[in-house]
VOTI-455541 format. One record per residue (C-alpha): residue number from 1; x, y, z. Coordinates in Angstrom, 1 decimal. Example, Ala and Ser with C-alpha at 12.3 -4.5 7.8 and 13.67 -1.06 7.14 Angstrom:
2
ATOM_1_12.3_-4.5_7.8 $
ATOM_2_13.7_-1.1_7.1 $
//
This chain:
88
ATOM_1_-8.2_10.2_14.5 $
ATOM_2_-9.4_7.8_18.2 $
ATOM_3_-8.4_4.2_18.1 $
ATOM_4_-11.4_2.3_19.4 $
ATOM_5_-11.0_-1.9_19.6 $
ATOM_6_-14.6_-2.6_17.8 $
ATOM_7_-12.9_-0.8_14.6 $
ATOM_8_-9.8_-2.4_13.6 $
ATOM_9_-9.5_-0.3_10.2 $
ATOM_10_-8.9_2.9_12.6 $
ATOM_11_-6.2_1.3_14.5 $
ATOM_12_-2.4_3.1_14.4 $
ATOM_13_0.0_1.0_12.1 $
ATOM_14_3.5_0.8_12.6 $
ATOM_15_5.8_3.1_10.1 $
ATOM_16_8.1_0.8_8.0 $
ATOM_17_10.9_1.3_5.5 $
ATOM_18_9.8_1.8_1.9 $
ATOM_19_11.4_-0.4_-0.6 $
ATOM_20_12.5_2.5_-2.6 $
ATOM_21_14.9_3.6_0.1 $
ATOM_22_16.4_0.0_0.6 $
ATOM_23_17.1_-0.5_-2.9 $
ATOM_24_18.6_3.2_-3.2 $
ATOM_25_20.9_2.1_-0.6 $
ATOM_26_22.0_-0.7_-1.9 $
ATOM_27_22.5_0.5_-5.2 $
ATOM_28_24.4_3.5_-3.9 $
ATOM_29_26.6_1.4_-1.7 $
ATOM_30_26.9_-1.3_-4.7 $
ATOM_31_28.1_1.2_-7.2 $
ATOM_32_31.7_1.5_-5.4 $
ATOM_33_32.2_-2.1_-6.1 $
ATOM_34_31.4_-3.0_-9.4 $
ATOM_35_33.0_-1.9_-12.7 $
ATOM_36_32.8_1.6_-14.2 $
ATOM_37_29.9_1.2_-16.4 $
ATOM_38_27.6_-0.6_-13.6 $
ATOM_39_28.7_2.1_-11.2 $
ATOM_40_27.5_4.9_-12.8 $
ATOM_41_24.3_2.3_-13.8 $
ATOM_42_23.7_2.0_-10.3 $
ATOM_43_24.6_5.0_-9.1 $
ATOM_44_21.8_6.6_-11.2 $
ATOM_45_19.3_3.7_-10.0 $
ATOM_46_20.3_5.3_-6.7 $
ATOM_47_19.3_8.7_-7.0 $
ATOM_48_16.1_7.6_-8.6 $
ATOM_49_15.2_5.3_-6.3 $
ATOM_50_16.2_7.8_-3.6 $
ATOM_51_14.3_10.5_-4.6 $
ATOM_52_11.0_8.1_-5.2 $
ATOM_53_11.8_6.7_-1.5 $
ATOM_54_12.3_10.4_0.1 $
ATOM_55_8.6_11.5_-1.3 $
ATOM_56_6.8_8.8_0.0 $
ATOM_57_8.7_9.1_3.4 $
ATOM_58_6.4_12.1_4.1 $
ATOM_59_3.9_9.6_4.9 $
ATOM_60_3.6_9.0_8.4 $
ATOM_61_3.2_5.4_8.1 $
ATOM_62_6.5_4.9_6.2 $
ATOM_63_9.7_5.4_7.1 $
ATOM_64_13.2_5.8_5.0 $
ATOM_65_13.9_9.7_4.3 $
ATOM_66_17.4_9.4_5.9 $
ATOM_67_18.3_6.8_4.0 $
ATOM_68_16.9_8.2_0.9 $
ATOM_69_18.9_10.8_1.3 $
ATOM_70_22.1_9.3_1.9 $
ATOM_71_21.6_7.3_-0.9 $
ATOM_72_21.3_10.3_-2.9 $
ATOM_73_24.5_11.6_-1.7 $
ATOM_74_26.3_8.7_-1.8 $
ATOM_75_25.2_8.1_-5.4 $
ATOM_76_27.0_11.1_-7.6 $
ATOM_77_30.1_10.2_-5.2 $
ATOM_78_29.4_6.4_-6.7 $
ATOM_79_29.8_7.8_-10.1 $
ATOM_80_33.1_10.1_-9.2 $
ATOM_81_34.7_7.0_-8.0 $
ATOM_82_33.4_5.1_-11.6 $
ATOM_83_35.0_8.3_-14.0 $
ATOM_84_38.0_7.8_-11.7 $
ATOM_85_38.1_4.0_-12.1 $
ATOM_86_37.7_4.0_-16.0 $
ATOM_87_40.1_6.8_-16.1 $
ATOM_88_42.7_5.0_-14.5 $
//
């Protein structure tokens, strides 16, 4: 698509981070710092929002694919930490 100043709707937009990817990363990190029950809950939220963020990252105007994948990787570790915290 070519850009013409007379038609601003054709102007390319800057890529931005998707909100689900940011929520996923915050939930995955938060899962390490709360109690066992909340840790599992936040890890599940991180997985769900990480999947949504990864799907949204296929759009050329949306960033956050790596953040979403990082959240999906950290979430199961958060679940393991929550289980260990529950046992100990």
